[in-house]
C-alpha positions as a Markdown table, in Angstrom:
| # | Residue | x | y | z |
|---|---|---|---|---|
| 1 | Met | 10.5 | 65.1 | 3.6 |
| 2 | Val | 10.9 | 61.7 | 5.4 |
| 3 | Ala | 12.3 | 60.1 | 2.4 |
| 4 | Ala | 14.9 | 62.9 | 2.1 |
| 5 | Thr | 15.9 | 62.4 | 5.7 |
| 6 | Ala | 16.3 | 58.7 | 5.2 |
| 7 | Leu | 18.4 | 59.1 | 2.1 |
| 8 | Ala | 20.6 | 61.7 | 3.8 |
| 9 | Gly | 21.3 | 59.3 | 6.6 |
| 10 | Val | 22.4 | 56.5 | 4.1 |
| 11 | Gly | 25.5 | 58.5 | 3.2 |
| 12 | Gln | 26.5 | 58.7 | 6.7 |
| 13 | Ile | 27.0 | 55.0 | 7.3 |
| 14 | Ala | 30.5 | 54.2 | 8.2 |
| 15 | Gly | 32.3 | 51.6 | 6.0 |
| 16 | Ala | 32.5 | 48.0 | 7.3 |
| 17 | Ala | 35.7 | 46.9 | 8.9 |
| 18 | Pro | 38.2 | 45.3 | 6.5 |
| 19 | Ala | 37.4 | 41.6 | 6.0 |
| 20 | Glu | 39.7 | 38.8 | 7.0 |
| 21 | Pro | 41.9 | 37.4 | 4.2 |
| 22 | Leu | 40.4 | 34.6 | 2.2 |
| 23 | Val | 42.4 | 31.4 | 2.4 |
| 24 | Val | 41.7 | 28.8 | -0.3 |
| 25 | Ala | 43.0 | 25.3 | 0.2 |
| 26 | Asn | 42.7 | 22.3 | -2.2 |
| 27 | Leu | 41.2 | 19.5 | -0.3 |
| 28 | Gln | 41.3 | 15.8 | -1.3 |
| 29 | Glu | 38.0 | 14.2 | -2.4 |
| 30 | Pro | 36.3 | 12.5 | 0.6 |
| 31 | Val | 36.4 | 8.7 | 0.7 |
| 32 | Leu | 33.2 | 7.2 | 1.7 |
| 33 | Gln | 33.6 | 4.0 | 3.7 |
| 34 | Val | 30.8 | 1.8 | 4.8 |
| 35 | Val | 31.3 | -0.3 | 7.6 |
| 36 | Ile | 28.6 | -2.8 | 8.5 |
| 37 | Met | 28.4 | -3.5 | 12.2 |
| 38 | Arg | 27.0 | -7.0 | 12.8 |
| 39 | Asp | 25.6 | -8.1 | 16.1 |
| 40 | Pro | 25.9 | -11.9 | 16.6 |
| 41 | Glu | 22.6 | -12.1 | 18.4 |
| 42 | Thr | 20.8 | -10.4 | 15.7 |
| 43 | Asp | 22.4 | -12.7 | 13.1 |
| 44 | Ala | 21.2 | -15.7 | 15.2 |
| 45 | Val | 17.7 | -14.3 | 15.4 |
| 46 | Ser | 17.5 | -13.6 | 11.7 |
| 47 | Glu | 18.7 | -17.1 | 10.9 |
| 48 | Glu | 16.1 | -18.5 | 13.2 |
| 49 | Thr | 13.5 | -16.3 | 11.6 |
| 50 | Arg | 14.5 | -17.5 | 8.1 |
| 51 | Arg | 14.3 | -21.1 | 9.2 |
| 52 | Phe | 10.8 | -20.6 | 10.7 |
| 53 | Lys | 9.6 | -18.9 | 7.5 |
| 54 | Gln | 11.0 | -21.7 | 5.5 |
| 55 | Ala | 9.2 | -24.2 | 7.7 |
| 56 | Leu | 5.9 | -22.3 | 7.3 |
| 57 | Asp | 6.4 | -22.2 | 3.6 |
| 58 | Asp | 7.0 | -25.9 | 3.4 |
| 59 | Ala | 4.0 | -26.7 | 5.5 |
| 60 | Ala | 1.8 | -24.5 | 3.4 |
| 61 | Leu | 3.0 | -26.1 | 0.1 |
| 62 | Met | 2.5 | -29.6 | 1.6 |
| 63 | Gln | -1.0 | -28.6 | 2.6 |
| 64 | Arg | -1.8 | -27.2 | -0.9 |
| 65 | Arg | -0.5 | -30.4 | -2.4 |
| 66 | Ala | -2.6 | -32.6 | -0.1 |
| 67 | Val | -5.7 | -30.6 | -1.0 |
| 68 | Ala | -5.0 | -30.8 | -4.6 |
| 69 | Gln | -4.5 | -34.6 | -4.4 |
| 70 | Ser | -7.7 | -35.1 | -2.5 |
| 71 | Cys | -9.5 | -33.0 | -5.1 |
| 72 | Arg | -8.1 | -35.1 | -7.9 |
| 73 | Ser | -9.0 | -38.3 | -6.1 |
| 74 | Ile | -12.7 | -37.5 | -5.8 |
| 75 | Gln | -14.7 | -39.4 | -8.4 |
| 76 | Gln | -18.1 | -37.7 | -7.9 |
| 77 | Val | -19.0 | -34.4 | -6.4 |
| 78 | Pro | -20.7 | -34.9 | -3.0 |
| 79 | Ala | -24.3 | -34.1 | -3.1 |
| 80 | Ala | -24.8 | -32.4 | 0.3 |
| 81 | Gly | -23.6 | -32.1 | 3.9 |
| 82 | Ser | -20.0 | -31.4 | 5.2 |
| 83 | Ala | -18.4 | -33.3 | 2.3 |
| 84 | Arg | -20.1 | -31.0 | -0.1 |
| 85 | Glu | -18.9 | -27.9 | 1.9 |
| 86 | Ala | -15.4 | -29.2 | 1.9 |
| 87 | Trp | -15.4 | -29.9 | -1.8 |
| 88 | Glu | -16.8 | -26.3 | -2.5 |
| 89 | Ala | -14.2 | -24.8 | -0.2 |
| 90 | Asn | -11.3 | -26.7 | -1.7 |
| 91 | Cys | -11.9 | -28.2 | -5.1 |
| 92 | Arg | -14.7 | -26.1 | -6.8 |
| 93 | Tyr | -12.3 | -23.9 | -8.8 |
| 94 | Thr | -9.5 | -26.4 | -9.4 |
| 95 | Arg | -9.0 | -28.4 | -12.6 |
| 96 | Arg | -9.4 | -32.1 | -12.3 |
């Protein structure tokens, strides 16, 4: 009975108001433009950071070369003490 009442009410729904007319326009393809905004202060900081990184890399390379040279110059492996510990820390796994 409830279903019949519900179906009877469906037929009484008033039609929707007429829709507005559909306007179709051909649009041009969008042009993507990327503009990079540069801040002079940021550029200066990034340049300083790059120079600092380069200085650290150079210092580390010089240190590795100095350690390698000292390892090559050792004629005999130290027997004990701090010299032996330094040799083990720096030279034990390097080729001579």
